[in-house]
N, C-alpha and C positions, 0 to 999 in steps of 0.2 A: 513378463508381467508379474506384478505382485498384487496381493489382495489388499484391499482397504486403502489404496492410494487414490486420491481424487484424480479423475481423468483430466482435469484442467491443469494439473501440475506435471510438467515435462520432467524427464530424468535430469536434464541440465539444471532446471530450477530447483528440484529437490536436492541435488548435490550442492548447489550454491548455498541454499538455506542451511544445510547441515554443516557446511564449512564456516559459515558466519559465526562470529563470537558475540558475546554480550556487548552491547553498545553499537554494534554494526547496524546500518539501516538499509531498508529495502524500499524502493519507490514503485508504486503502481500508477500508471498514467492512462489518460485517454488517448485517442488516436491523433489528436492535434498537438500533443506535447513535443517540443523540439528535442527528441531523445538523442540524436547524434551530437548535438551541441552540449547537452547537460547530463550526459551519462557516461559511466565508465564501461559498463557491461550491459548489453541489451538482450532481453528475451522477448520475443513476440508471442502474443496469445491472441491471434486473429479470431474474430467472431465472438469474442467474449467481452463482457463488461468489467469494469473495475470491481463492482460488487461480486460478480462470479469469482474472480481471482482472489479478492480479499477473503471471501468466505472459505475458499479452498485452502488458502495459505494459513489463515489464522488458527485453524485446527491444529497445525503442526508447530506454529511459530509462537514461542513464548514472548510476551511483551515485557519490556524492561520495567518491572514494578518499582525499581529504585530511582527511576527517572520520572519527574513529576508529570510530564506529558509525552508519552512514548508514541503518540499518534499525532501527525501533523497534516494539515490541509492548507491549500491556498485560499486567501481571503477572496470571497466572491462579491463582486460589485452588487449593490442592492437592487439594481435594475434587472439583474439576471435571476430568474426564479429557480434555476437549477440548483443553486446552492443549498437551500433549505431541504429540498427533496433528497439530495445526495447525502447531506449530513444526517438526516433521519434514517436513511437506509444503512449507512455505515454504522451508526450508533446501534441500530437494531442487530446487525451482524455481530458486532463486538460484544454486546450484552448476551446474545444467544450463545456465543462460543466461550466467553470468559466468565459468564455468570456475574458480571459486575459492570457498572457504568464506567466508561472511560471518558476523561476530559480530553477533548481534542484541541490542540493548539493551532491557531491560525497564523500563517506567515504571509506577508505581502508577496507579490509575484516574484520579485527578484530574489528575496530571501529564500523563497521556496526553490527557485532554480539553483541557487548557490548550494542549498542543502542537498538537493537531489544529485548534484554533481559529485557529492561526497559519498553517495550511497554505493553499496557493494554491487547492486544490480538494479536495473530499471526494467520493470515488466510493462511492456506497451500493449494495451488492449485496443479493441475497436470501438470503445465507448465514445459516444458523441456528446455526453453531458459536459457542459462547460464548467471549468473550475472544479473538476471532480478528482483531481490528482491527490494521492495520499502517500505519506511516508510513515513506515512503521519501524520502530527501534526494537531490536532483539534483546531479550533478557536471558535469564537462566532458568533451568528446570529446578523447581524447589522440591 
């Protein structure tokens, strides 16, 4: 055990985040995401939500400030109310950790899947919120 490491981050996930370089992406998904189809490497975080994992990861994970929108989500159909709730929660987490507002880019479903497939790792949670998946792009330490 080490001190100050969030209990939601497994040794495997920490190692992968440390090995990632600038421009590499990490995807965090809900329990319904087709991870076997659209992932290179999968880490399961059973019992956690995407918000739990995002909050744990973003403390250690520098976002790519040179990239206009280093945070991406899937477009949520207007008839599904989860989208606004999820967006507000993620924005809150990002502002709290980064001390600045992040503009989130929205991708249609297939674009998101294609982008997720290029991620270094997909962290699959037990989250049941629909269209809650998120991709974050790693930057550098300034």
